[in-house]
MILUMTI-89161 format. One record per residue: residue number from 1; residue in one letter; x, y, z of N, C-alpha, C in turn. Coordinates in Angstrom, 1 decimal, padded with zeros to 4 digits. Example, Ala and Ser with C-alpha at 12.3 -4.5 7.8 and 13.67 -1.06 7.14 Angstrom:
REM MILUMTI-89161
(node 1; "A"; (013.2; -005.7; 007.8); (012.3; -004.5; 007.8); (013.2; -003.3; 007.8));
(node 2; "S"; (012.8; -002.2; 007.1); (013.7; -001.1; 007.1); (012.9; 000.0; 007.9));
REM end
This chain:
REM MILUMTI-89161
(node 1; "M"; (-023.3; -057.1; -020.4); (-023.9; -056.0; -021.1); (-025.2; -055.7; -019.9));
(node 2; "V"; (-026.0; -056.2; -019.7); (-027.2; -056.0; -018.9); (-026.3; -055.3; -017.5));
(node 3; "H"; (-025.5; -055.6; -016.7); (-024.6; -054.9; -015.6); (-024.4; -053.3; -015.8));
(node 4; "V"; (-023.7; -053.3; -016.8); (-023.2; -052.0; -017.4); (-024.0; -051.0; -017.6));
(node 5; "T"; (-025.1; -051.5; -018.2); (-026.9; -050.8; -018.3); (-027.1; -050.2; -016.9));
(node 6; "C"; (-027.2; -051.1; -016.1); (-027.7; -050.8; -014.9); (-026.7; -049.7; -014.2));
(node 7; "I"; (-025.4; -049.7; -014.8); (-024.6; -048.9; -014.0); (-024.9; -047.5; -014.5));
(node 8; "F"; (-025.0; -047.5; -016.0); (-025.4; -046.1; -016.5); (-026.5; -045.7; -016.0));
(node 9; "A"; (-027.7; -046.4; -015.7); (-028.8; -046.1; -015.2); (-028.6; -045.2; -013.8));
(node 10; "L"; (-027.8; -046.5; -013.1); (-027.3; -045.5; -012.1); (-026.9; -044.0; -011.8));
(node 11; "V"; (-025.9; -043.6; -012.7); (-025.2; -042.9; -012.8); (-026.2; -041.5; -012.9));
(node 12; "F"; (-027.0; -041.9; -014.1); (-027.9; -041.1; -014.7); (-029.0; -040.5; -013.4));
(node 13; "V"; (-029.6; -041.4; -012.6); (-030.2; -041.2; -011.7); (-029.7; -040.4; -010.6));
(node 14; "L"; (-028.5; -040.8; -010.3); (-027.8; -039.9; -009.4); (-027.3; -038.5; -009.5));
(node 15; "V"; (-027.5; -038.2; -010.7); (-026.9; -036.9; -011.3); (-028.2; -036.2; -011.7));
(node 16; "A"; (-029.3; -036.6; -011.6); (-030.6; -036.2; -011.6); (-031.1; -035.8; -010.3));
(node 17; "N"; (-031.0; -036.7; -009.4); (-031.1; -036.4; -008.2); (-030.4; -035.6; -007.1));
(node 18; "C"; (-029.0; -035.6; -007.4); (-028.1; -035.3; -006.6); (-027.9; -033.7; -007.1));
(node 19; "V"; (-027.9; -033.2; -008.3); (-027.2; -031.9; -008.7); (-028.3; -030.9; -008.6));
(node 20; "S"; (-028.1; -030.2; -007.9); (-028.9; -028.9; -007.7); (-028.5; -027.8; -006.9));
(node 21; "S"; (-029.0; -026.8; -006.5); (-028.4; -025.5; -005.8); (-028.3; -026.3; -004.5));
(node 22; "D"; (-027.2; -025.3; -004.3); (-026.9; -025.8; -002.6); (-028.0; -025.7; -001.7));
(node 23; "V"; (-028.1; -026.5; -000.9); (-029.1; -026.8; 000.3); (-028.9; -026.2; 001.2));
(node 24; "Q"; (-030.1; -025.0; 002.0); (-029.9; -024.4; 003.3); (-029.3; -025.1; 004.4));
(node 25; "Y"; (-030.0; -026.5; 004.7); (-029.6; -026.8; 005.7); (-028.2; -027.5; 005.9));
(node 26; "K"; (-027.5; -027.1; 007.0); (-026.0; -027.6; 007.4); (-026.2; -028.8; 008.2));
(node 27; "P"; (-026.1; -030.0; 008.4); (-025.9; -030.7; 009.9); (-024.7; -030.3; 010.6));
(node 28; "Y"; (-025.1; -030.2; 011.8); (-023.9; -030.3; 012.7); (-023.2; -031.5; 013.1));
(node 29; "L"; (-022.1; -031.6; 012.6); (-021.4; -032.8; 013.0); (-020.3; -032.8; 014.1));
(node 30; "S"; (-020.7; -033.4; 015.3); (-019.7; -033.5; 016.6); (-019.0; -034.6; 016.5));
(node 31; "V"; (-017.6; -034.5; 016.8); (-016.9; -035.5; 017.3); (-016.1; -035.6; 018.6));
(node 32; "Y"; (-016.3; -036.5; 019.4); (-016.0; -037.3; 020.8); (-014.7; -037.7; 020.1));
(node 33; "Y"; (-013.8; -037.5; 021.0); (-012.5; -038.3; 020.5); (-011.3; -038.2; 021.4));
(node 34; "E"; (-010.4; -039.1; 021.5); (-009.4; -038.4; 022.4); (-007.8; -038.6; 021.7));
(node 35; "S"; (-006.9; -037.8; 022.4); (-005.7; -037.4; 021.4); (-004.8; -038.4; 021.5));
(node 36; "K"; (-004.8; -039.7; 022.2); (-004.2; -040.4; 021.8); (-004.4; -042.1; 021.5));
(node 37; "C"; (-006.1; -041.8; 021.1); (-006.8; -043.1; 020.8); (-006.4; -043.7; 019.4));
(node 38; "P"; (-006.1; -044.8; 019.2); (-005.7; -045.3; 017.9); (-006.9; -045.2; 016.8));
(node 39; "D"; (-008.1; -045.5; 017.6); (-009.4; -045.6; 016.6); (-009.6; -043.8; 016.5));
(node 40; "S"; (-009.4; -043.0; 017.3); (-009.6; -041.5; 016.8); (-008.8; -041.1; 015.8));
(node 41; "R"; (-007.7; -041.7; 015.9); (-006.5; -041.3; 014.9); (-007.2; -042.1; 013.5));
(node 42; "A"; (-007.3; -043.1; 013.4); (-008.0; -043.4; 012.1); (-008.6; -042.8; 011.7));
(node 43; "F"; (-010.3; -042.5; 012.5); (-011.2; -042.1; 012.1); (-011.1; -040.2; 011.6));
(node 44; "I"; (-010.2; -039.7; 012.2); (-010.1; -038.3; 011.7); (-009.1; -038.5; 010.6));
(node 45; "L"; (-008.3; -039.4; 010.4); (-007.4; -039.5; 009.3); (-007.6; -040.0; 008.2));
(node 46; "Q"; (-008.6; -041.0; 008.3); (-009.0; -041.5; 006.8); (-010.4; -041.4; 006.7));
(node 47; "Q"; (-011.1; -040.7; 007.7); (-012.7; -040.9; 007.4); (-012.9; -039.3; 007.5));
(node 48; "L"; (-012.4; -038.3; 008.5); (-013.1; -037.0; 008.6); (-012.1; -036.1; 007.9));
(node 49; "Q"; (-011.0; -036.1; 007.5); (-010.3; -035.6; 006.9); (-010.8; -035.3; 005.4));
(node 50; "P"; (-010.9; -036.8; 004.4); (-011.3; -036.5; 003.3); (-012.8; -036.1; 003.3));
(node 51; "A"; (-013.5; -036.2; 004.1); (-015.2; -036.0; 004.2); (-015.2; -034.5; 004.1));
(node 52; "L"; (-014.4; -034.1; 004.9); (-014.2; -032.6; 005.2); (-013.7; -031.8; 004.2));
(node 53; "K"; (-013.1; -032.4; 003.2); (-011.9; -031.8; 001.8); (-013.4; -031.7; 001.0));
(node 54; "L"; (-014.3; -032.9; 000.9); (-015.3; -032.9; -000.1); (-017.0; -032.0; 000.1));
(node 55; "L"; (-017.0; -032.2; 001.6); (-018.3; -031.4; 002.0); (-018.1; -030.5; 003.0));
(node 56; "H"; (-016.8; -029.5; 003.1); (-017.0; -028.5; 004.0); (-018.5; -027.6; 003.8));
(node 57; "K"; (-018.4; -027.3; 002.7); (-019.5; -026.3; 002.3); (-020.9; -026.5; 002.8));
(node 58; "H"; (-021.1; -028.2; 003.2); (-022.2; -028.4; 003.6); (-022.6; -028.8; 004.8));
(node 59; "I"; (-021.5; -029.0; 005.5); (-021.6; -029.0; 007.1); (-021.0; -028.4; 008.1));
(node 60; "K"; (-021.7; -028.3; 009.5); (-020.5; -027.6; 010.4); (-020.0; -028.4; 011.4));
(node 61; "L"; (-018.9; -028.3; 012.0); (-018.0; -029.3; 012.8); (-017.9; -029.0; 014.0));
(node 62; "N"; (-017.7; -029.7; 015.0); (-017.2; -029.6; 016.3); (-016.7; -030.6; 017.1));
(node 63; "F"; (-015.1; -030.1; 017.1); (-014.4; -031.3; 018.0); (-014.9; -030.8; 019.7));
(node 64; "I"; (-014.6; -032.5; 020.1); (-014.6; -032.5; 021.6); (-014.0; -033.4; 022.0));
(node 65; "P"; (-012.5; -032.9; 022.4); (-011.3; -033.6; 022.7); (-011.6; -034.5; 024.4));
(node 66; "F"; (-012.4; -035.4; 024.3); (-012.2; -035.8; 026.0); (-012.5; -037.1; 026.2));
(node 67; "G"; (-013.6; -037.5; 025.2); (-013.7; -038.9; 025.2); (-013.9; -039.7; 026.6));
(node 68; "K"; (-013.3; -041.0; 026.9); (-013.5; -041.6; 028.1); (-012.9; -041.1; 029.3));
(node 69; "A"; (-012.1; -040.0; 029.4); (-011.4; -039.1; 030.3); (-012.7; -038.6; 031.7));
(node 70; "R"; (-012.0; -038.7; 032.8); (-012.9; -037.7; 033.5); (-012.2; -037.0; 034.6));
(node 71; "S"; (-012.7; -036.1; 034.8); (-012.4; -034.8; 036.0); (-012.1; -035.6; 037.4));
(node 72; "V"; (-011.3; -035.0; 038.0); (-010.7; -035.2; 039.3); (-011.0; -033.9; 040.2));
(node 73; "N"; (-011.9; -034.2; 041.1); (-011.8; -033.0; 042.4); (-012.3; -031.5; 041.5));
(node 74; "N"; (-013.2; -031.6; 040.6); (-013.8; -030.9; 039.9); (-012.8; -030.0; 039.1));
(node 75; "G"; (-011.6; -030.9; 038.4); (-010.8; -030.3; 037.3); (-009.4; -030.0; 038.0));
(node 76; "H"; (-009.5; -030.7; 039.3); (-008.2; -030.6; 039.7); (-007.0; -031.1; 039.1));
(node 77; "G"; (-007.5; -032.1; 038.6); (-006.8; -032.9; 037.8); (-007.9; -033.6; 036.7));
(node 78; "F"; (-007.1; -034.8; 036.1); (-008.1; -035.5; 034.9); (-007.2; -037.0; 035.1));
(node 79; "E"; (-008.2; -037.7; 034.8); (-007.7; -039.3; 034.1); (-008.1; -039.4; 032.8));
(node 80; "C"; (-007.5; -040.1; 031.8); (-007.1; -040.5; 030.9); (-007.2; -041.9; 030.5));
(node 81; "Q"; (-007.9; -042.0; 029.6); (-008.1; -043.8; 029.2); (-006.7; -044.2; 028.7));
(node 82; "H"; (-005.6; -043.1; 027.9); (-004.2; -043.9; 027.3); (-003.3; -042.7; 028.5));
(node 83; "G"; (-003.8; -042.4; 029.6); (-002.6; -042.1; 030.3); (-002.8; -040.9; 030.5));
(node 84; "P"; (-001.8; -039.9; 031.3); (-001.4; -038.6; 031.7); (-001.1; -037.9; 030.1));
(node 85; "A"; (-000.6; -038.5; 029.2); (000.2; -037.9; 028.2); (-001.2; -037.7; 027.2));
(node 86; "E"; (-002.1; -038.3; 027.3); (-003.6; -038.3; 026.4); (-004.0; -037.1; 027.1));
(node 87; "C"; (-004.0; -036.7; 028.4); (-004.9; -035.8; 028.9); (-004.2; -034.4; 028.6));
(node 88; "L"; (-002.7; -034.5; 028.8); (-001.9; -033.3; 028.0); (-002.4; -033.0; 026.4));
(node 89; "G"; (-002.6; -034.2; 025.7); (-002.6; -034.0; 024.3); (-004.3; -033.1; 024.1));
(node 90; "N"; (-005.2; -033.9; 024.9); (-006.8; -033.2; 025.0); (-006.8; -031.8; 025.1));
(node 91; "I"; (-005.9; -031.6; 026.4); (-006.1; -029.9; 026.9); (-005.2; -029.1; 025.9));
(node 92; "V"; (-004.0; -029.3; 025.3); (-003.9; -028.8; 024.2); (-004.5; -028.4; 023.0));
(node 93; "Q"; (-004.9; -029.5; 022.3); (-006.0; -029.0; 021.2); (-007.1; -028.4; 021.6));
(node 94; "E"; (-007.6; -028.9; 023.0); (-009.2; -027.7; 023.3); (-008.6; -026.3; 023.3));
(node 95; "C"; (-007.3; -025.8; 023.8); (-006.5; -024.6; 024.0); (-006.6; -023.9; 022.5));
(node 96; "A"; (-006.3; -025.1; 021.8); (-005.5; -024.4; 020.2); (-007.1; -024.3; 019.4));
(node 97; "L"; (-007.9; -025.0; 019.5); (-009.2; -025.3; 019.1); (-010.0; -023.9; 019.7));
(node 98; "D"; (-009.8; -023.6; 020.9); (-010.6; -022.2; 021.5); (-009.9; -021.1; 020.6));
(node 99; "L"; (-008.6; -021.1; 020.4); (-007.8; -019.9; 019.8); (-008.7; -020.1; 018.3));
(node 100; "M"; (-009.2; -020.9; 017.6); (-009.5; -021.1; 016.4); (-010.4; -020.7; 015.8));
(node 101; "T"; (-011.4; -020.3; 016.8); (-012.8; -019.8; 016.8); (-012.7; -018.8; 015.8));
(node 102; "G"; (-013.8; -019.0; 014.9); (-013.6; -018.0; 013.4); (-012.7; -018.4; 012.2));
(node 103; "R"; (-012.0; -019.8; 012.7); (-011.3; -020.2; 011.6); (-012.3; -021.2; 010.7));
(node 104; "T"; (-011.7; -021.5; 009.5); (-012.9; -022.7; 008.9); (-012.9; -023.6; 009.7));
(node 105; "D"; (-013.7; -024.7; 009.2); (-013.4; -026.4; 009.8); (-012.5; -026.5; 009.1));
(node 106; "L"; (-012.2; -026.6; 007.9); (-011.1; -027.1; 007.4); (-009.6; -027.0; 007.9));
(node 107; "E"; (-009.3; -025.5; 008.2); (-008.0; -025.3; 009.0); (-008.2; -025.9; 010.3));
(node 108; "K"; (-009.7; -025.9; 011.0); (-009.5; -026.9; 012.3); (-009.1; -028.2; 012.1));
(node 109; "T"; (-009.5; -028.9; 011.0); (-009.2; -030.3; 010.8); (-008.0; -030.7; 010.4));
(node 110; "A"; (-007.3; -029.8; 009.6); (-006.3; -029.6; 009.5); (-005.0; -029.6; 010.9));
(node 111; "Y"; (-005.6; -028.9; 011.8); (-004.5; -028.7; 013.0); (-004.8; -030.1; 013.5));
(node 112; "V"; (-005.8; -030.6; 013.8); (-006.3; -031.6; 014.5); (-005.6; -033.0; 014.2));
(node 113; "A"; (-005.9; -033.0; 012.6); (-005.4; -034.1; 012.1); (-003.6; -034.2; 012.3));
(node 114; "C"; (-002.8; -032.8; 012.4); (-001.7; -033.0; 012.4); (-001.3; -033.2; 013.6));
(node 115; "E"; (-002.0; -032.7; 014.7); (-002.0; -033.6; 016.4); (-001.9; -035.0; 016.4));
(node 116; "M"; (-003.2; -035.9; 015.6); (-003.2; -037.1; 016.0); (-002.7; -037.7; 014.6));
(node 117; "R"; (-001.9; -036.9; 014.1); (-000.9; -037.9; 013.0); (000.4; -037.6; 014.1));
(node 118; "T"; (000.6; -037.0; 014.1); (002.4; -036.7; 015.1); (002.1; -036.7; 016.5));
(node 119; "L"; (000.9; -037.0; 017.4); (000.9; -036.9; 018.6); (001.7; -035.7; 019.6));
(node 120; "A"; (002.2; -034.6; 018.9); (002.8; -033.8; 019.1); (002.4; -033.0; 020.7));
(node 121; "G"; (001.2; -032.9; 020.4); (000.6; -032.2; 022.1); (000.7; -033.0; 022.8));
(node 122; "A"; (000.4; -034.1; 022.7); (000.5; -035.1; 024.1); (001.9; -035.5; 024.7));
(node 123; "Q"; (003.0; -035.0; 023.7); (004.2; -034.9; 024.2); (005.0; -033.5; 025.0));
(node 124; "G"; (003.8; -032.4; 024.7); (004.1; -031.0; 025.0); (005.1; -030.2; 024.0));
(node 125; "N"; (004.6; -030.9; 022.9); (005.5; -030.4; 021.7); (004.3; -029.3; 021.1));
(node 126; "L"; (004.6; -028.0; 020.8); (003.4; -027.1; 020.0); (003.7; -027.2; 018.6));
(node 127; "E"; (004.3; -028.0; 018.1); (004.8; -028.2; 016.6); (003.6; -027.7; 015.6));
(node 128; "C"; (002.2; -028.7; 016.1); (001.4; -028.1; 015.1); (000.0; -027.4; 015.6));
(node 129; "V"; (000.4; -026.6; 016.4); (000.0; -025.3; 017.1); (000.6; -024.3; 016.2));
(node 130; "E"; (001.8; -024.3; 016.0); (002.8; -023.4; 015.4); (002.3; -023.5; 014.0));
(node 131; "K"; (002.1; -024.6; 013.4); (002.0; -025.0; 012.0); (000.6; -024.3; 011.5));
(node 132; "A"; (-000.3; -024.6; 012.9); (-001.5; -023.8; 012.4); (-001.7; -022.0; 012.7));
(node 133; "H"; (-000.2; -021.6; 012.7); (-000.4; -020.2; 012.9); (-000.9; -019.8; 014.3));
(node 134; "L"; (-001.0; -020.5; 015.0); (-001.6; -020.1; 016.4); (-000.3; -019.8; 017.3));
(node 135; "P"; (-000.6; -018.4; 018.3); (000.7; -018.2; 019.1); (000.8; -019.2; 020.3));
(node 136; "A"; (001.9; -019.6; 020.2); (002.3; -020.7; 021.1); (002.2; -020.0; 022.7));
(node 137; "N"; (002.6; -018.8; 022.6); (002.2; -018.3; 024.0); (000.9; -018.2; 024.8));
(node 138; "L"; (-000.1; -018.1; 023.7); (-001.2; -018.3; 023.8); (-001.8; -019.5; 024.5));
(node 139; "V"; (-001.4; -020.5; 023.8); (-001.7; -021.9; 024.3); (-001.0; -022.2; 025.5));
(node 140; "N"; (000.0; -021.9; 025.7); (000.6; -022.0; 026.8); (-000.1; -021.3; 028.0));
(node 141; "E"; (-000.7; -019.8; 028.1); (-001.1; -019.5; 028.7); (-002.5; -019.7; 029.1));
(node 142; "C"; (-003.1; -020.7; 028.1); (-004.4; -021.2; 028.5); (-004.2; -022.4; 029.3));
(node 143; "L"; (-003.1; -023.2; 028.8); (-002.7; -024.3; 030.0); (-002.6; -024.0; 031.3));
(node 144; "S"; (-001.9; -023.1; 031.5); (-001.4; -022.7; 033.1); (-002.7; -021.4; 033.5));
(node 145; "S"; (-003.5; -020.7; 032.7); (-004.2; -020.0; 033.6); (-005.6; -020.4; 034.3));
(node 146; "G"; (-006.0; -021.8; 033.6); (-007.2; -022.2; 034.2); (-008.0; -022.3; 033.0));
(node 147; "R"; (-007.6; -021.6; 031.9); (-008.7; -021.8; 030.6); (-008.9; -023.1; 030.4));
(node 148; "G"; (-007.9; -023.6; 030.2); (-008.1; -025.2; 029.7); (-008.9; -026.1; 030.5));
(node 149; "T"; (-008.5; -025.7; 031.7); (-009.2; -026.7; 032.2); (-010.6; -026.5; 032.6));
(node 150; "S"; (-011.2; -025.3; 032.5); (-012.7; -024.6; 032.5); (-012.9; -025.5; 030.9));
(node 151; "L"; (-012.5; -025.4; 029.8); (-012.8; -025.8; 028.5); (-012.9; -027.4; 028.6));
(node 152; "Q"; (-011.9; -028.2; 029.2); (-012.0; -029.5; 029.6); (-013.4; -030.1; 030.2));
(node 153; "L"; (-013.7; -029.1; 031.6); (-014.7; -029.4; 032.2); (-016.2; -029.2; 031.3));
(node 154; "H"; (-016.3; -028.7; 030.2); (-017.7; -028.2; 029.6); (-017.3; -029.3; 028.2));
(node 155; "S"; (-016.0; -029.9; 028.0); (-016.2; -030.8; 027.1); (-016.6; -032.3; 028.0));
(node 156; "E"; (-016.2; -032.3; 028.9); (-016.8; -033.6; 030.1); (-018.3; -033.3; 030.0));
(node 157; "Y"; (-018.8; -032.2; 030.2); (-020.3; -032.2; 030.3); (-020.9; -032.4; 029.1));
(node 158; "L"; (-020.5; -032.0; 028.0); (-021.1; -032.3; 026.7); (-021.1; -033.9; 026.4));
(node 159; "T"; (-019.8; -034.5; 026.7); (-019.6; -035.9; 026.6); (-020.4; -036.6; 027.2));
(node 160; "K"; (-020.7; -036.3; 028.4); (-021.7; -037.1; 029.5); (-023.2; -037.0; 029.0));
(node 161; "I"; (-023.3; -036.2; 028.2); (-024.7; -036.1; 027.8); (-024.8; -037.4; 026.7));
(node 162; "V"; (-024.1; -037.5; 025.8); (-024.1; -038.6; 025.2); (-023.6; -040.1; 025.4));
(node 163; "R"; (-022.6; -040.0; 026.6); (-022.4; -041.1; 027.1); (-021.7; -042.0; 026.1));
(node 164; "P"; (-020.7; -042.1; 025.4); (-020.5; -042.7; 024.3); (-019.8; -044.2; 024.8));
(node 165; "Q"; (-020.3; -045.3; 024.4); (-019.9; -046.5; 024.5); (-018.2; -046.8; 023.7));
(node 166; "F"; (-018.1; -045.9; 022.4); (-017.2; -046.4; 022.0); (-016.4; -044.5; 021.6));
(node 167; "V"; (-015.2; -044.8; 021.3); (-014.4; -043.4; 020.9); (-013.5; -043.9; 019.8));
(node 168; "P"; (-013.9; -043.3; 018.6); (-014.6; -041.8; 018.8); (-015.7; -042.1; 018.5));
(node 169; "T"; (-017.1; -041.2; 018.8); (-018.3; -041.1; 018.5); (-018.6; -039.6; 018.0));
(node 170; "V"; (-019.6; -039.9; 016.8); (-020.3; -038.7; 016.4); (-021.9; -038.6; 016.6));
(node 171; "T"; (-021.9; -037.1; 016.4); (-023.7; -036.8; 016.5); (-024.0; -036.0; 015.7));
(node 172; "I"; (-025.1; -036.0; 015.1); (-025.7; -035.0; 014.1); (-026.6; -034.1; 014.7));
(node 173; "D"; (-026.4; -033.0; 014.8); (-027.0; -031.9; 015.4); (-027.4; -032.6; 016.8));
(node 174; "G"; (-026.3; -033.0; 017.5); (-026.5; -033.2; 018.9); (-027.1; -034.6; 019.3));
(node 175; "I"; (-027.6; -035.3; 018.3); (-028.4; -036.7; 018.6); (-027.5; -037.5; 018.4));
(node 176; "F"; (-027.5; -038.5; 019.0); (-026.7; -039.9; 018.9); (-027.6; -040.8; 018.0));
(node 177; "N"; (-027.3; -041.5; 016.9); (-027.9; -042.5; 016.6); (-026.8; -043.7; 016.0));
(node 178; "Q"; (-027.4; -044.8; 016.4); (-026.3; -045.8; 016.3); (-025.9; -046.3; 014.9));
(node 179; "Q"; (-027.2; -046.2; 014.2); (-027.1; -046.4; 012.8); (-025.9; -045.6; 011.8));
(node 180; "I"; (-025.9; -044.2; 012.1); (-025.2; -043.4; 011.8); (-023.9; -043.6; 012.6));
(node 181; "Q"; (-023.7; -043.7; 013.8); (-022.4; -043.9; 014.4); (-021.7; -045.1; 013.9));
(node 182; "D"; (-022.4; -046.4; 013.5); (-021.5; -047.5; 012.8); (-021.2; -047.4; 011.5));
(node 183; "S"; (-022.2; -046.4; 010.5); (-021.6; -046.3; 009.2); (-020.8; -045.3; 008.9));
(node 184; "S"; (-020.6; -044.3; 010.0); (-019.9; -043.1; 009.7); (-018.1; -043.8; 010.3));
(node 185; "Q"; (-018.0; -044.7; 010.8); (-016.4; -045.3; 010.7); (-016.1; -046.0; 009.7));
(node 186; "E"; (-017.0; -046.3; 008.9); (-016.6; -047.1; 007.6); (-016.5; -046.2; 006.6));
(node 187; "D"; (-017.8; -045.2; 006.6); (-017.9; -044.3; 005.3); (-018.3; -043.2; 005.5));
(node 188; "L"; (-017.8; -042.3; 006.3); (-018.0; -041.3; 006.3); (-019.0; -040.4; 005.6));
(node 189; "I"; (-018.4; -040.1; 004.5); (-018.7; -039.4; 003.2); (-020.1; -040.0; 002.7));
(node 190; "G"; (-020.1; -041.3; 002.7); (-021.4; -041.9; 002.4); (-022.7; -041.4; 003.4));
(node 191; "T"; (-022.2; -041.6; 004.5); (-023.1; -041.4; 005.9); (-023.7; -039.9; 005.6));
(node 192; "L"; (-022.6; -039.3; 005.5); (-023.4; -037.7; 005.5); (-023.8; -037.1; 004.2));
(node 193; "C"; (-023.6; -038.1; 002.8); (-024.2; -037.7; 001.7); (-025.9; -038.6; 001.6));
(node 194; "S"; (-025.8; -039.1; 002.8); (-027.0; -040.3; 002.8); (-028.1; -039.0; 003.4));
(node 195; "I"; (-027.5; -037.5; 004.1); (-028.3; -036.7; 004.8); (-028.5; -035.7; 003.9));
(node 196; "L"; (-027.2; -035.4; 003.5); (-026.9; -034.1; 002.1); (-027.2; -034.8; 000.6));
(node 197; "K"; (-028.7; -035.0; 000.6); (-029.1; -036.1; -000.8); (-028.8; -034.8; -001.9));
(node 198; "E"; (-028.9; -033.6; -001.5); (-028.8; -032.6; -003.1); (-027.9; -032.0; -003.2));
(node 199; "T"; (-026.5; -032.3; -003.3); (-025.6; -031.7; -003.3); (-024.6; -032.6; -004.8));
(node 200; "K"; (-023.8; -031.5; -005.1); (-023.3; -031.8; -006.5); (-022.1; -032.7; -006.1));
(node 201; "E"; (-021.6; -032.4; -004.9); (-020.1; -033.0; -004.3); (-020.9; -034.6; -004.4));
(node 202; "C"; (-022.0; -034.6; -003.6); (-022.2; -036.2; -003.2); (-022.3; -036.9; -004.5));
(node 203; "A"; (-023.1; -036.4; -005.5); (-023.6; -036.9; -006.9); (-022.0; -037.4; -007.4));
(node 204; "Q"; (-021.0; -036.5; -007.6); (-019.5; -036.7; -008.1); (-019.3; -038.0; -007.3));
(node 205; "Y"; (-019.3; -038.0; -005.9); (-018.9; -039.3; -005.2); (-019.2; -040.2; -005.7));
(node 206; "Y"; (-020.5; -040.5; -005.4); (-021.5; -041.6; -005.9); (-021.1; -042.4; -007.3));
(node 207; "N"; (-020.9; -041.2; -008.4); (-020.3; -041.3; -009.9); (-019.0; -042.1; -009.7));
(node 208; "S"; (-018.0; -041.6; -008.8); (-017.0; -042.1; -009.0); (-016.5; -043.4; -008.2));
(node 209; "I"; (-017.7; -043.8; -007.8); (-017.7; -045.3; -007.1); (-018.4; -046.3; -008.7));
(node 210; "A"; (-019.7; -045.4; -009.0); (-019.7; -046.5; -010.2); (-019.1; -046.5; -011.4));
(node 211; "M"; (-018.2; -045.4; -011.5); (-017.6; -045.5; -012.6); (-016.3; -046.8; -012.4));
(node 212; "K"; (-016.0; -046.7; -011.2); (-015.1; -048.1; -010.7); (-015.4; -049.6; -011.3));
(node 213; "F"; (-016.6; -049.4; -011.3); (-017.3; -050.6; -012.0); (-017.4; -050.9; -013.2));
(node 214; "I"; (-017.7; -049.9; -014.0); (-017.4; -049.9; -015.2); (-016.3; -050.2; -015.9));
(node 215; "L"; (-015.1; -049.3; -015.2); (-013.8; -049.3; -015.9); (-013.0; -050.5; -015.1));
REM end
């Protein structure tokens, strides 16, 4: 009986503290990942996609598909952790995301999730590009014109600033924090809600967890 009372008290406190008008501050979440990395795939499909579905109104998102790759001769080639197919997958996603400037973060996440789930781009298949309603010819043009290489070199520059020891790596507002990195791999929603304290979505999330104990 005491245990149930405590749970109800927790629910009341969460509702009182979390339900308010939308906050102005939107943390900028950057995800450094690789197109064929199993850990990147698990994080994007199991952590990032559900988090964006719940909290897309309250955060800004940036994808950086490079990871532990490295450029050769200033972009005349790239070497990737999981082989040449991963380099192709990285640059396909880079080109597609560049064309998605102006699209919502939910749309971008749906596209990247498709690539991570199917590995289409890494196989030279533009199925996910077309599913995102992007012109395949413009992605091919990006790949062949050098635009994709320039985008990857910029992603390499951004990645070197962070120097990720583990892929995927996340930063908030461009700042790496080991505690946020560790917790985000297990519970990205909870990690973001620890920053977004005054959102009804976070209140609903925590209350749903509390209700599981009650029921």
